[in-house]
C-alpha positions, -999 to +999 in steps of 0.1 A: -737+695+055-701+689+039-692+721+020-667+737+002-640+762+016-658+795+001-689+785+023-669+775+050-648+809+051-685+829+049-697+801+077-665+810+101-665+847+093-702+849+105-696+832+140-692+852+173-656+865+175-650+850+207-653+814+193-631+818+165-598+807+170-575+806+144-570+766+143-607+767+128-600+788+100-605+775+070-573+785+059-553+770+088-573+735+082-560+739+044-521+750+050-521+724+082-535+696+059-502+696+035-479+683+063-491+648+049-505+638+020-531+617+030-547+647+046-576+663+032-590+688+048-632+689+055-661+713+063-691+709+083-719+732+091-751+731+102-774+759+100-810+758+115-827+801+121-796+818+137-776+790+155-743+774+139-724+743+143-692+743+127-666+719+125-635+716+108-610+687+107-587+667+083-600+630+065-574+605+067-573+572+055-567+544+082-539+519+063-552+485+051-586+493+054-614+509+038-620+534+066-607+572+069-602+590+107-613+626+113-583+641+130-586+680+139-561+701+129-523+710+154-536+726+177-570+730+192-599+712+170-636+695+177-669+712+168-680+750+176-717+760+183-733+788+185-757+779+212-760+753+238-798+745+230-800+708+231-825+701+204-807+720+182-774+703+193-784+669+188-804+681+150-770+689+139-750+655+155-777+635+137-773+651+107-728+653+115-739+613+115-760+609+086-733+622+065 
């Protein structure tokens, strides 16, 4: 689900330390979004039992359209997951696509 920064901070702090990269931290996402006025920081987290799918990113309008572009912040980006369980990842991806 799409969440606010307070929930994103909690989700990020609950990730295993070996996958908590600085460019995924919610404060980094928010700070990096300030480089362009059209960029909006967004956070998506899907949780099932002890498994977490976390994606912090930027959204920006695609000029001349009604669409938006999802962008990685400067540095590394993309979703993180605490498991490689295919059933969980499929459900997380379905929730992401529905959002």
